[in-house]
C-alpha positions as CSV (number, residue, x, y, z in Angstrom):
1,X,-54.6,-6.6,19.1
2,X,-51.4,-5.4,17.5
3,X,-51.3,-6.1,13.8
4,X,-48.1,-6.3,11.7
5,X,-49.5,-4.9,8.4
6,X,-49.7,-1.2,7.9
7,X,-47.3,-0.1,10.6
8,X,-46.5,3.6,10.5
9,X,-42.8,4.1,10.0
10,X,-41.8,7.4,11.6
11,X,-38.2,8.8,12.1
12,X,-38.6,8.4,15.9
13,X,-40.4,5.1,16.1
14,X,-42.4,2.3,14.3
15,X,-46.1,2.5,15.2
16,X,-48.1,-0.7,14.8
17,X,-51.9,-0.4,14.4
18,X,-54.5,-2.1,16.4
19,X,-56.9,-4.5,14.5
20,X,-60.0,-3.1,16.2
21,X,-59.4,0.4,17.6
22,X,-57.9,2.7,14.9
23,X,-56.9,5.3,17.6
24,X,-54.7,2.8,19.4
25,X,-51.1,2.5,18.4
26,X,-48.2,0.4,19.7
27,X,-45.0,2.3,19.7
28,X,-41.6,0.7,19.2
29,X,-38.9,3.4,19.5
30,X,-36.0,3.3,17.2
31,X,-33.4,4.7,19.5
32,X,-32.1,3.8,22.9
33,X,-31.7,6.9,25.1
34,X,-30.6,7.8,28.6
35,X,-33.3,7.4,31.2
36,X,-34.6,10.6,32.7
37,X,-35.6,10.9,36.4
38,X,-38.8,12.7,37.4
39,X,-36.9,16.0,37.4
40,X,-35.9,15.6,33.8
41,X,-32.2,14.9,34.6
42,X,-30.3,12.0,32.9
43,X,-29.5,9.0,35.1
44,X,-25.8,9.2,34.3
45,X,-22.6,9.6,36.3
46,X,-19.0,9.7,35.2
47,X,-16.1,9.6,37.7
48,X,-12.5,9.7,36.8
49,X,-9.9,9.2,39.5
50,X,-6.1,8.9,40.0
51,X,-4.2,6.9,42.5
52,X,-1.0,7.4,44.5
53,X,0.3,4.0,43.6
54,X,0.1,2.1,40.4
55,X,-3.0,-0.1,39.9
56,X,-2.7,-3.8,39.2
57,X,-2.7,-3.1,35.5
58,X,0.1,-0.6,35.8
59,X,-1.9,2.6,35.4
60,X,-2.3,5.4,38.0
61,X,-5.9,6.1,37.4
62,X,-9.2,4.8,36.0
63,X,-12.8,5.8,35.5
64,X,-16.3,4.6,36.5
65,X,-19.5,5.0,34.5
66,X,-23.0,4.6,35.8
67,X,-26.1,5.0,33.6
68,X,-29.6,3.8,32.9
69,X,-30.8,3.5,29.3
70,X,-34.2,2.8,28.0
71,X,-36.1,2.1,24.8
72,X,-38.3,5.2,24.9
73,X,-39.2,8.5,23.4
74,X,-38.3,11.9,24.7
75,X,-41.3,14.2,25.5
76,X,-40.7,16.1,22.3
77,X,-40.6,12.9,20.3
78,X,-43.8,11.6,22.0
79,X,-45.7,14.7,21.0
80,X,-44.4,14.5,17.5
81,X,-45.5,10.8,17.2
82,X,-48.9,11.6,18.6
83,X,-49.5,14.4,16.1
84,X,-48.5,12.3,13.1
85,X,-50.4,9.3,14.3
86,X,-53.5,11.4,14.7
87,X,-53.1,12.7,11.2
88,X,-52.7,9.1,9.9
89,X,-55.9,8.0,11.6
90,X,-57.7,11.0,10.1
91,X,-56.5,10.2,6.6
92,X,-57.5,6.5,7.0
93,X,-61.1,7.5,7.9
94,X,-61.5,9.2,4.6
95,X,-62.9,12.5,3.4
96,X,-65.5,14.1,5.5
97,X,-64.5,12.4,8.7
98,X,-63.9,14.8,11.7
99,X,-60.1,15.3,12.4
100,X,-58.6,13.3,15.2
101,X,-56.7,15.4,17.7
102,X,-53.4,14.2,19.3
103,X,-54.9,13.9,22.7
104,X,-57.6,11.6,21.3
105,X,-55.1,8.8,20.4
106,X,-53.6,6.3,22.7
107,X,-50.0,5.2,22.5
108,X,-49.1,1.9,24.0
109,X,-46.2,-0.5,23.8
110,X,-45.9,-4.0,22.2
111,X,-46.4,-6.7,24.8
112,X,-42.8,-8.1,25.0
113,X,-42.7,-11.7,26.0
114,X,-38.9,-12.4,25.7
115,X,-36.1,-10.0,25.8
116,X,-32.3,-9.8,25.9
117,X,-29.9,-6.9,25.8
118,X,-26.3,-6.5,24.7
119,X,-24.0,-3.6,25.7
120,X,-20.6,-2.6,24.5
121,X,-18.5,0.3,25.8
122,X,-15.8,1.7,23.6
123,X,-16.0,-1.4,21.4
124,X,-15.0,-3.5,24.4
125,X,-11.4,-2.7,23.8
126,X,-9.3,-4.5,26.3
127,X,-6.8,-1.6,26.4
128,X,-9.6,0.9,27.2
129,X,-12.3,-1.0,29.1
130,X,-11.7,-3.2,32.1
131,X,-15.2,-4.4,32.9
132,X,-18.8,-3.8,31.9
133,X,-21.8,-4.9,34.0
134,X,-25.5,-5.2,33.2
135,X,-28.2,-7.7,33.8
136,X,-28.3,-9.0,30.2
137,X,-32.1,-8.5,30.1
138,X,-34.1,-5.3,30.4
139,X,-36.7,-4.6,33.0
140,X,-39.5,-6.2,30.9
141,X,-42.0,-3.5,31.8
142,X,-42.4,0.2,31.1
143,X,-39.6,1.5,28.9
144,X,-37.4,-1.7,29.4
145,X,-34.8,0.1,31.4
146,X,-31.2,-1.4,31.5
147,X,-28.8,-0.4,34.3
148,X,-25.2,-0.3,33.1
149,X,-21.9,0.3,34.9
150,X,-18.4,0.2,33.5
151,X,-14.9,0.4,34.7
152,X,-12.4,2.2,32.4
153,X,-8.7,1.9,32.3
154,X,-6.4,4.9,32.5
155,X,-6.3,5.1,28.7
156,X,-10.1,4.6,28.3
157,X,-11.0,7.5,30.6
158,X,-10.0,10.4,28.2
159,X,-11.3,8.5,25.2
160,X,-14.8,8.0,26.8
161,X,-14.8,11.5,28.1
162,X,-14.1,12.9,24.6
163,X,-16.8,10.8,23.1
164,X,-19.5,11.5,25.7
165,X,-18.8,15.2,26.0
166,X,-18.6,15.9,22.3
167,X,-21.3,15.7,19.6
168,X,-22.7,12.5,18.0
169,X,-22.2,9.0,19.3
170,X,-21.0,8.7,22.9
171,X,-19.1,5.4,22.8
172,X,-21.8,3.2,24.3
173,X,-23.6,0.7,22.0
174,X,-26.9,-1.0,23.1
175,X,-28.9,-3.7,21.3
176,X,-32.2,-5.0,22.4
177,X,-33.5,-8.5,21.3
178,X,-37.3,-8.3,21.7
179,X,-40.0,-10.9,20.9
180,X,-43.7,-9.9,20.9
181,X,-46.8,-11.2,19.2
182,X,-49.2,-9.7,16.7
183,X,-51.9,-10.6,14.4
184,X,-50.9,-11.9,11.0
185,X,-52.9,-10.5,8.0
186,X,-54.7,-12.9,5.7
187,X,-51.5,-14.6,4.3
188,X,-49.8,-17.9,4.7
189,X,-46.0,-18.3,5.1
190,X,-44.8,-21.8,5.2
191,X,-41.3,-23.2,5.9
192,X,-40.5,-26.9,5.2
193,X,-37.4,-29.0,5.6
194,X,-37.0,-32.7,4.7
195,X,-33.9,-34.8,5.3
196,X,-33.3,-38.4,4.5
197,X,-30.3,-40.7,5.1
198,X,-30.6,-44.2,3.5
199,X,-28.1,-47.0,3.8
200,X,-28.2,-50.5,2.1
201,X,-25.7,-53.3,2.6
202,X,-25.7,-56.7,0.9
203,X,-23.1,-59.4,1.3
204,X,-22.9,-62.9,-0.4
205,X,-20.3,-65.5,0.4
206,X,-19.9,-68.8,-1.4
207,X,-17.3,-71.4,-0.3
208,X,-16.6,-74.4,-2.5
209,X,-14.5,-77.0,-0.6
210,X,-13.2,-79.4,-3.3
211,X,-11.8,-82.8,-2.4
212,X,-9.9,-83.1,-5.7
213,X,-9.0,-79.5,-6.7
214,X,-8.4,-76.1,-5.2
215,X,-11.0,-74.6,-2.9
216,X,-12.9,-71.6,-4.2
217,X,-14.3,-68.6,-2.3
218,X,-16.5,-66.0,-3.9
219,X,-17.6,-62.9,-2.0
220,X,-19.9,-60.1,-3.3
221,X,-20.6,-56.9,-1.4
222,X,-22.9,-54.1,-2.4
223,X,-23.1,-51.0,-0.3
224,X,-25.2,-47.8,-0.9
225,X,-25.2,-44.5,1.0
226,X,-27.9,-41.9,0.1
227,X,-28.1,-38.4,1.7
228,X,-30.8,-35.9,0.6
229,X,-32.0,-32.7,2.1
230,X,-34.6,-30.1,1.0
231,X,-35.4,-26.7,2.6
232,X,-38.0,-24.2,1.4
233,X,-39.6,-21.0,2.7
234,X,-42.5,-19.6,0.7
235,X,-45.4,-17.3,1.2
236,X,-49.0,-17.1,-0.2
237,X,-50.2,-13.5,0.1
238,X,-53.7,-14.4,-0.7
239,X,-55.6,-11.4,-2.0
240,X,-52.9,-8.9,-1.0
241,X,-50.9,-7.2,-3.7
242,X,-47.2,-8.1,-3.4
243,X,-46.3,-4.9,-5.3
244,X,-47.5,-2.9,-2.2
245,X,-44.4,-1.9,-0.3
246,X,-46.2,-2.4,3.0
247,X,-47.2,-5.9,2.0
248,X,-43.7,-6.7,0.7
249,X,-42.2,-5.4,4.0
250,X,-44.7,-7.5,6.1
251,X,-44.0,-10.6,4.0
252,X,-40.3,-10.1,4.4
253,X,-40.6,-9.8,8.1
254,X,-42.7,-13.0,8.4
255,X,-40.5,-14.9,6.1
256,X,-37.4,-13.9,8.1
257,X,-39.2,-15.0,11.4
258,X,-40.3,-18.3,9.9
259,X,-36.8,-18.9,8.5
260,X,-35.3,-18.3,11.9
261,X,-37.7,-20.7,13.6
262,X,-37.2,-23.2,10.8
263,X,-33.4,-23.1,11.3
264,X,-33.8,-23.6,15.0
265,X,-36.0,-26.7,14.5
266,X,-33.6,-28.0,11.9
267,X,-30.8,-27.9,14.4
268,X,-32.9,-30.0,16.8
269,X,-33.8,-32.6,14.1
270,X,-30.5,-33.0,12.2
271,X,-30.0,-36.7,11.4
272,X,-27.0,-38.5,12.6
273,X,-24.8,-40.2,10.1
274,X,-25.5,-43.9,9.5
275,X,-22.4,-46.0,10.4
276,X,-21.3,-48.6,7.8
277,X,-22.1,-52.3,8.4
278,X,-19.2,-54.5,9.5
279,X,-18.0,-56.9,6.8
280,X,-16.6,-59.4,9.3
281,X,-18.3,-62.8,8.9
282,X,-15.8,-64.9,10.8
283,X,-18.4,-66.0,13.4
284,X,-20.5,-67.7,10.6
285,X,-17.4,-69.1,8.9
286,X,-16.4,-70.7,12.2
287,X,-19.6,-72.6,12.1
288,X,-18.8,-74.0,8.7
289,X,-21.4,-72.2,6.7
290,X,-20.6,-72.4,3.1
291,X,-23.2,-69.9,1.8
292,X,-23.8,-66.7,3.7
293,X,-26.2,-64.0,2.6
294,X,-26.6,-60.7,4.6
295,X,-28.8,-57.7,3.9
296,X,-29.0,-54.6,6.1
297,X,-31.2,-51.6,5.3
298,X,-31.4,-48.4,7.4
299,X,-33.6,-45.4,6.5
300,X,-33.8,-42.2,8.5
301,X,-36.3,-39.5,7.7
302,X,-36.8,-36.1,9.4
303,X,-39.6,-33.6,8.4
304,X,-40.1,-30.1,9.8
305,X,-42.9,-27.9,8.8
306,X,-43.9,-24.4,10.1
307,X,-46.9,-22.6,8.8
308,X,-48.3,-19.2,9.7
309,X,-51.9,-19.3,8.6
310,X,-54.5,-16.7,8.0
311,X,-55.4,-14.4,11.0
312,X,-53.0,-16.4,13.2
313,X,-51.3,-14.6,16.2
314,X,-47.6,-14.9,15.5
315,X,-44.5,-13.7,17.3
316,X,-41.7,-11.8,15.7
317,X,-38.2,-10.8,16.8
318,X,-36.9,-7.2,16.5
319,X,-33.5,-5.9,17.3
320,X,-33.5,-2.1,17.9
321,X,-30.0,-0.9,18.4
322,X,-27.9,2.2,18.2
323,X,-24.9,4.0,19.7
324,X,-26.1,6.1,22.6
325,X,-25.8,9.8,21.7
326,X,-23.5,11.9,23.8
327,X,-24.9,14.0,26.6
328,X,-24.7,17.3,24.7
329,X,-26.4,15.6,21.7
330,X,-29.3,14.7,24.1
331,X,-29.6,18.2,25.5
332,X,-27.5,17.7,28.7
333,X,-24.5,19.7,30.0
334,X,-21.5,17.4,30.3
335,X,-19.9,19.1,33.4
336,X,-23.1,18.5,35.4
337,X,-22.6,14.7,35.1
338,X,-18.9,14.2,35.6
339,X,-16.7,14.3,38.7
340,X,-12.9,14.2,39.2
341,X,-11.5,12.5,42.2
342,X,-7.9,12.5,43.3
343,X,-7.1,9.6,45.5
344,X,-3.6,10.8,45.8
345,X,-4.1,12.3,49.2
346,X,-1.2,14.6,50.1
347,X,-0.9,12.8,53.4
348,X,-0.2,9.5,51.7
349,X,1.9,10.8,48.8
350,X,5.4,9.2,48.4
351,X,8.6,9.5,46.5
352,X,9.5,6.1,45.2
353,X,13.0,6.0,43.7
354,X,14.7,3.0,42.0
355,X,18.5,3.1,41.9
356,X,20.8,1.1,39.7
357,X,24.5,1.1,38.7
358,X,25.1,0.1,35.1
359,X,28.6,-1.4,35.3
360,X,30.2,-4.9,35.1
361,X,31.9,-5.0,38.5
362,X,33.5,-8.4,37.8
363,X,35.3,-7.1,34.7
364,X,36.1,-3.5,35.8
365,X,38.5,-2.3,38.5
366,X,35.5,-1.1,40.6
367,X,35.1,-2.4,44.2
368,X,31.9,-0.6,45.0
369,X,29.7,2.4,44.3
370,X,28.0,4.3,47.1
371,X,25.0,6.4,46.1
372,X,23.7,9.1,48.6
373,X,20.2,10.4,48.4
374,X,19.2,13.8,49.9
375,X,15.5,14.4,50.0
376,X,14.6,17.3,52.3
377,X,11.4,15.9,53.9
378,X,13.1,12.6,54.6
379,X,16.6,14.1,55.5
380,X,15.2,16.4,58.1
381,X,14.0,13.5,60.1
382,X,16.2,10.5,59.1
383,X,19.3,12.1,57.5
384,X,20.9,11.3,54.2
385,X,20.4,7.7,53.1
386,X,23.3,5.8,51.4
387,X,23.0,2.7,49.1
388,X,26.0,0.5,48.4
389,X,26.3,-1.4,45.1
390,X,28.8,-4.3,44.4
391,X,26.9,-6.1,41.6
392,X,25.1,-4.9,38.5
393,X,21.9,-6.6,39.7
394,X,21.9,-4.7,43.0
395,X,18.8,-2.6,43.2
396,X,18.3,0.3,45.7
397,X,14.9,1.5,46.6
398,X,14.4,4.9,48.3
399,X,10.9,5.5,49.6
400,X,9.8,8.6,51.6
401,X,6.6,10.5,52.3
402,X,6.6,13.8,50.4
403,X,4.8,15.9,53.1
404,X,3.6,18.4,50.5
405,X,7.0,18.8,48.8
406,X,7.9,18.2,45.2
407,X,9.7,15.1,43.8
408,X,13.0,17.0,43.5
409,X,16.0,15.4,45.2
410,X,19.8,15.5,45.2
411,X,22.2,12.6,44.7
412,X,25.9,12.0,44.9
413,X,27.9,8.9,44.3
414,X,31.4,7.7,45.4
415,X,33.4,5.2,43.4
416,X,35.8,2.9,45.2
417,X,38.4,1.2,42.9
418,X,40.1,-2.1,43.3
419,X,43.7,-1.7,44.6
420,X,43.3,2.0,44.7
421,X,43.1,4.3,47.7
422,X,41.9,7.2,45.7
423,X,38.1,7.5,45.1
424,X,36.0,9.4,42.7
425,X,33.3,11.6,44.3
426,X,30.7,13.2,42.0
427,X,29.2,16.6,42.6
428,X,25.7,16.8,44.0
429,X,23.2,16.5,41.2
430,X,19.6,17.6,41.4
431,X,17.0,15.4,39.6
432,X,13.3,14.5,39.6
433,X,13.4,11.1,38.1
434,X,12.0,8.0,39.7
435,X,14.6,5.7,38.1
436,X,18.1,6.7,38.9
437,X,20.8,4.9,36.8
438,X,24.5,5.6,37.3
439,X,26.1,4.7,34.0
440,X,29.6,3.4,33.4
441,X,30.6,6.6,31.7
442,X,30.0,8.5,34.9
443,X,32.2,6.2,37.1
444,X,35.6,8.0,36.4
445,X,36.9,5.3,34.1
446,X,38.3,5.4,30.6
447,X,37.3,2.1,29.1
448,X,37.9,1.0,25.5
449,X,37.7,-2.5,24.0
450,X,39.8,-2.7,20.8
451,X,39.1,-5.4,18.2
452,X,40.2,-6.0,14.6
453,X,37.6,-4.9,12.1
454,X,37.8,-5.1,8.3
455,X,41.6,-5.3,8.0
456,X,43.1,-6.8,4.8
457,X,46.6,-8.0,5.8
458,X,47.4,-8.8,2.2
459,X,47.7,-5.0,1.8
460,X,48.5,-3.9,5.4
461,X,51.7,-5.3,7.0
462,X,51.0,-3.8,10.5
463,X,49.4,-0.7,12.1
464,X,50.0,1.4,15.2
465,X,47.0,2.6,17.1
466,X,47.3,5.7,19.3
467,X,44.4,6.7,21.6
468,X,44.6,9.9,23.6
469,X,42.3,11.1,26.3
470,X,42.2,14.8,27.2
471,X,44.1,15.8,30.3
472,X,42.3,15.3,33.7
473,X,42.9,17.1,36.9
474,X,45.4,19.5,35.3
475,X,47.7,16.6,34.3
476,X,49.1,15.5,31.0
477,X,46.8,13.8,28.4
478,X,46.6,10.0,28.8
479,X,48.1,8.2,25.8
480,X,47.8,4.5,25.0
481,X,49.6,2.9,22.0
482,X,49.1,-0.6,20.5
483,X,50.8,-2.6,17.8
484,X,48.2,-4.2,15.5
485,X,49.1,-7.1,13.2
486,X,47.4,-10.3,12.0
487,X,48.0,-12.0,15.4
488,X,46.1,-9.3,17.3
489,X,42.9,-10.5,18.9
490,X,41.6,-8.1,21.5
491,X,43.2,-5.2,23.4
492,X,41.7,-2.9,26.0
493,X,42.1,0.4,27.8
494,X,41.3,0.6,31.5
495,X,42.4,3.8,33.1
496,X,41.2,5.4,36.3
497,X,40.4,9.1,35.6
498,X,38.7,10.1,38.8
499,X,36.3,12.1,36.7
500,X,33.7,11.3,34.0
501,X,35.2,10.2,30.7
502,X,35.4,12.7,27.9
503,X,35.5,12.3,24.1
504,X,38.9,11.2,23.0
505,X,40.9,11.0,19.8
506,X,44.1,9.6,18.4
507,X,45.4,8.1,15.1
508,X,46.1,4.9,13.2
509,X,49.3,4.6,11.2
510,X,49.3,1.9,8.6
511,X,52.5,0.3,7.2
512,X,51.6,-1.2,3.8
513,X,53.1,-4.3,2.3
514,X,54.5,-2.2,-0.6
515,X,56.3,0.2,1.8
516,X,53.8,3.0,1.7
517,X,52.6,4.6,5.0
518,X,49.2,6.1,5.7
519,X,47.9,8.0,8.7
520,X,44.3,8.1,9.7
521,X,43.4,10.7,12.3
522,X,40.7,10.0,14.9
523,X,38.7,12.5,16.9
524,X,35.5,12.8,18.9
525,X,35.4,9.1,19.9
526,X,32.8,8.3,22.6
527,X,32.1,4.6,22.3
528,X,33.5,1.9,24.6
529,X,34.3,-0.3,21.6
530,X,36.7,0.6,18.8
531,X,37.3,-1.5,15.6
532,X,40.6,-1.1,13.7
533,X,39.7,-1.2,10.0
534,X,42.0,-1.1,7.0
535,X,42.9,2.4,5.6
536,X,40.3,2.0,2.8
537,X,37.3,1.5,5.0
538,X,35.7,4.6,3.6
539,X,34.2,4.9,0.1
540,X,33.5,7.8,-2.2
541,X,31.0,7.8,-5.0
542,X,30.8,10.1,-8.1
543,X,27.5,10.1,-9.8
544,X,28.0,10.7,-13.6
545,X,24.9,11.8,-15.6
546,X,24.7,12.9,-19.2
547,X,22.7,15.5,-21.1
548,X,22.3,16.2,-24.8
549,X,20.5,14.7,-27.8
550,X,22.1,11.3,-28.3
551,X,19.6,10.4,-31.1
552,X,20.5,13.2,-33.6
553,X,23.5,15.2,-32.3
554,X,25.8,13.6,-29.7
555,X,27.5,10.4,-30.7
556,X,29.9,9.5,-27.8
557,X,31.3,11.3,-24.7
558,X,34.7,10.0,-23.6
559,X,35.2,10.7,-19.9
560,X,38.4,10.5,-17.9
561,X,38.1,10.6,-14.0
562,X,40.9,11.0,-11.5
563,X,41.0,11.1,-7.7
564,X,44.1,12.2,-5.9
565,X,44.9,12.4,-2.1
566,X,48.2,14.3,-2.0
567,X,48.6,14.0,1.8
568,X,48.6,10.2,1.7
569,X,50.0,9.8,-1.8
570,X,46.9,7.9,-3.0
571,X,45.4,8.1,-6.5
572,X,42.5,6.4,-8.4
573,X,41.6,6.8,-12.1
574,X,38.9,5.6,-14.4
575,X,37.8,6.1,-18.1
576,X,34.5,5.4,-19.7
577,X,32.7,6.0,-23.0
578,X,29.1,7.3,-22.6
579,X,26.6,6.9,-25.4
580,X,22.8,6.5,-25.9
581,X,23.1,3.0,-24.6
582,X,25.0,4.1,-21.5
583,X,23.8,7.4,-20.2
584,X,24.9,7.3,-16.6
585,X,27.6,5.8,-14.3
586,X,28.3,5.6,-10.6
587,X,32.1,5.6,-10.0
588,X,32.7,4.2,-6.5
589,X,36.2,3.8,-5.1
590,X,37.9,3.3,-1.7
591,X,39.6,6.2,0.0
592,X,41.7,6.6,3.1
593,X,40.0,9.8,4.3
594,X,36.7,10.7,2.9
595,X,37.2,14.3,3.8
596,X,40.5,14.6,1.8
597,X,41.5,14.5,-1.8
598,X,39.9,16.0,-5.0
599,X,38.3,14.6,-8.1
600,X,39.2,16.0,-11.6
601,X,37.6,15.1,-14.9
602,X,37.9,15.7,-18.6
603,X,35.5,15.0,-21.6
604,X,35.9,14.7,-25.3
605,X,32.5,14.8,-27.0
606,X,32.1,13.5,-30.6
607,X,29.1,14.5,-32.6
608,X,27.3,12.7,-35.4
609,X,28.4,15.3,-38.0
610,X,32.0,14.3,-37.3
611,X,33.0,17.3,-35.1
612,X,34.2,17.0,-31.5
613,X,34.6,19.2,-28.4
614,X,37.2,19.0,-25.6
615,X,36.1,20.3,-22.1
616,X,39.7,20.4,-20.7
617,X,40.5,19.3,-17.2
618,X,37.9,20.4,-14.6
619,X,37.7,20.0,-10.8
620,X,34.5,18.4,-9.4
621,X,32.7,20.0,-6.5
622,X,30.1,17.7,-4.8
623,X,29.3,14.2,-5.9
624,X,27.2,14.8,-9.1
625,X,29.0,15.3,-12.4
626,X,26.8,16.4,-15.4
627,X,28.6,16.0,-18.8
628,X,27.5,16.6,-22.4
629,X,26.5,19.8,-24.3
630,X,23.5,21.8,-23.0
631,X,21.0,21.8,-25.9
632,X,17.6,22.9,-27.0
633,X,15.3,21.7,-29.7
634,X,14.1,23.5,-32.9
635,X,10.7,22.2,-33.9
636,X,8.8,23.3,-37.1
637,X,5.5,21.9,-38.0
638,X,4.7,22.2,-41.7
639,X,0.9,22.4,-42.4
640,X,-0.4,21.7,-46.0
641,X,-4.1,22.5,-45.2
642,X,-4.2,25.6,-47.5
643,X,-2.9,23.8,-50.6
644,X,-5.6,23.4,-53.3
645,X,-4.9,19.8,-54.3
646,X,-7.3,20.1,-57.3
647,X,-4.6,22.2,-59.0
648,X,-1.4,21.1,-57.2
649,X,-0.1,17.6,-57.6
650,X,3.0,17.7,-55.3
651,X,4.5,20.2,-52.8
652,X,8.1,20.1,-51.7
653,X,9.3,22.1,-48.6
654,X,13.0,22.5,-47.9
655,X,14.2,23.8,-44.4
656,X,17.7,24.9,-43.8
657,X,19.3,25.7,-40.4
658,X,22.8,27.0,-39.7
659,X,24.8,27.9,-36.6
660,X,28.3,29.0,-37.6
661,X,29.6,29.4,-34.1
662,X,29.0,25.7,-33.3
663,X,29.7,24.6,-36.9
664,X,26.2,23.3,-37.5
665,X,24.5,23.2,-40.9
666,X,21.4,21.1,-41.5
667,X,19.0,20.7,-44.4
668,X,15.8,18.6,-44.6
669,X,13.2,18.2,-47.4
670,X,9.6,17.3,-46.7
671,X,7.3,16.1,-49.6
672,X,3.5,16.4,-49.5
673,X,0.8,14.8,-51.7
674,X,-3.0,15.0,-51.6
675,X,-4.2,13.4,-48.4
676,X,-1.0,14.0,-46.4
677,X,-1.3,15.6,-43.0
678,X,1.2,17.9,-41.3
679,X,4.8,16.9,-40.9
680,X,7.5,18.0,-38.5
681,X,11.1,19.1,-38.8
682,X,13.1,18.7,-35.6
683,X,16.7,19.1,-34.7
684,X,18.9,19.9,-31.6
685,X,20.4,23.4,-31.3
686,X,23.3,24.1,-29.0
687,X,22.6,27.9,-28.8
688,X,19.1,28.6,-27.6
689,X,19.2,32.1,-29.2
690,X,19.8,30.6,-32.7
691,X,16.4,29.3,-33.7
692,X,16.1,31.1,-37.1
693,X,15.8,28.9,-40.2
694,X,15.3,29.4,-44.0
695,X,12.6,27.7,-46.0
696,X,11.7,27.2,-49.6
697,X,8.4,25.8,-51.0
698,X,8.1,24.3,-54.5
699,X,4.6,23.6,-55.8
700,X,4.1,21.4,-58.9
701,X,0.7,21.8,-60.8
702,X,-1.5,18.9,-61.9
703,X,-1.4,20.1,-65.5
704,X,2.4,19.8,-65.7
705,X,2.9,23.5,-66.0
706,X,5.8,25.5,-64.5
707,X,6.4,25.0,-60.7
708,X,5.6,27.8,-58.3
709,X,8.3,28.8,-55.9
710,X,8.3,30.7,-52.6
711,X,11.0,31.2,-50.0
712,X,11.6,33.0,-46.7
713,X,13.1,32.8,-43.2
714,X,11.7,32.9,-39.7
715,X,11.5,31.5,-36.2
716,X,7.8,30.4,-36.2
717,X,7.1,26.9,-34.9
718,X,4.3,26.4,-37.6
719,X,4.9,26.9,-41.3
720,X,1.7,26.9,-43.5
721,X,2.1,26.0,-47.2
722,X,0.0,28.2,-49.5
723,X,0.0,29.1,-53.2
724,X,1.9,32.5,-53.6
725,X,-0.3,35.3,-55.0
């Protein structure tokens, strides 16, 4: 009989040994594979199809998958398992035993007594998979075959095809739930569970009815709830060594199985809660009892014990599972197993065209729109079809068999206006769409809704709006003028053009409260809605940024900014002081025309040494203004490592830097004593080519003798102090 201990764990399968015949093995494959027919072909079929009309889900195609899977080994895997199992048997028989050949061993299968199977295709994504069918249980004999079929959505078809025709996992996940029995080695695994619910209730009532004084009633209630629960799973390996990985693995499997069974039995034996006792004693009081004593005790106990004893036949649950490998990964050629079907038979193929007119007939001077459709296969037999629209919700549907032609058609529309004998007829237009929408801009009307926008009438007295449409049909341009003041609510332009509307322009002339007049030109307008804003509806921003060393060199930068629009007589100014505490500024101001006007600036820079520099008036190009002197840094590191401090008590280093062109002169003294590390001299230089400095070293001996002096000049970034020779 199959025994659990000592199973041979191979890459392809788990081989359980027999407790009597050492050449008999029970093979549990680790992977689910596609079933092969007697000819060695996979039992698999993939069909993708497309339809002439949309499916209920909205798609125009779908896919079908049919396959058989099984928990089995391929012929190559079977031979590999036989070979290694024979080697294992030979090794177990010990030295000197004749070798066991692969054809001398027998491979069987565990006797499965209960089984279920779960299947998932493309993670059961609702957008990709419409339906998956399988029995829910395998065949329960042979290789436990499971027949699977699936219906894929239009989006799932290419995803499944890519997964199953590539390398690796093929998008189908299968999990077996198998239960089979085997002999347990000489160990004991025990699972126990004990639960108790205890309830105690005691009630005393004493009533003292007094003839002379007040009545007295004394009531005492004691109530106790106790819930306890204990659960334990433990194993006794007997003589087996728990340090043996095989023993530990077997014990872990048995403990997991006992735990599962224990949990199942606990669910069936869970104690219900004990309800509290009622404290109502009115029925006894109604009978004039003066002393009442009640005691109620309820005790519920549940015990569950499972024990797998020595040499007992015991069932375990295993769950082999994996993602089915793609066809190429299993050695099959994908094109041999897929088929494309086009259900769009040319005989049934149709052109389905939806027609709409996007216009508010009730508010516009449009009486009707007639749309003509010319589709040659249909026109040759039935003539040109005309659809009439009088409401925006009217929907025209043109349907015709294509008879081998393409979906290209021609359309023309005629606009009939209210109170107008003239009509607008569009040219014939060729299109291939299935949703034809005639928009309002194509109906030969110039429509503009005019509303007040951000207008400040404390500054603006009134305005004159002029809108001008380009000339149509060789005539003069169409011009509309409107007076705008604080009483204006809404104005509109409704002109019949008898041709599609074009981009239009115009101007807004502002009359200010202070007597000034501004003109804002308009061009390239295409919207149906126009807002009249005040002349300062646009803004301009100048980003001011500083440079320079504000720590050691630059003190303050005084900046004057000016914006001037000569055309409109408009000017804005600002002044600011920039320092190390205020290094940047965004100057934002309203303008009449953001494309007009210029910005000028001037800076006076004061330095920490008392000097200053005037930039003069400059014109800004762009929106970024960078002010302050361009600078670099002179850094000199003085290193005292070569000073012999046994003879030198103190070292003084003096560094001197001059830049006559920029009126810079700077001197700094560094003092070193025994134990001091390197020190740094640093200053800002305005001329990057002027980094030469002078230095002098004064060394004072320990014995108080005469100081030793050395001097020089250079541009090195490191100055090493040493005793002159």
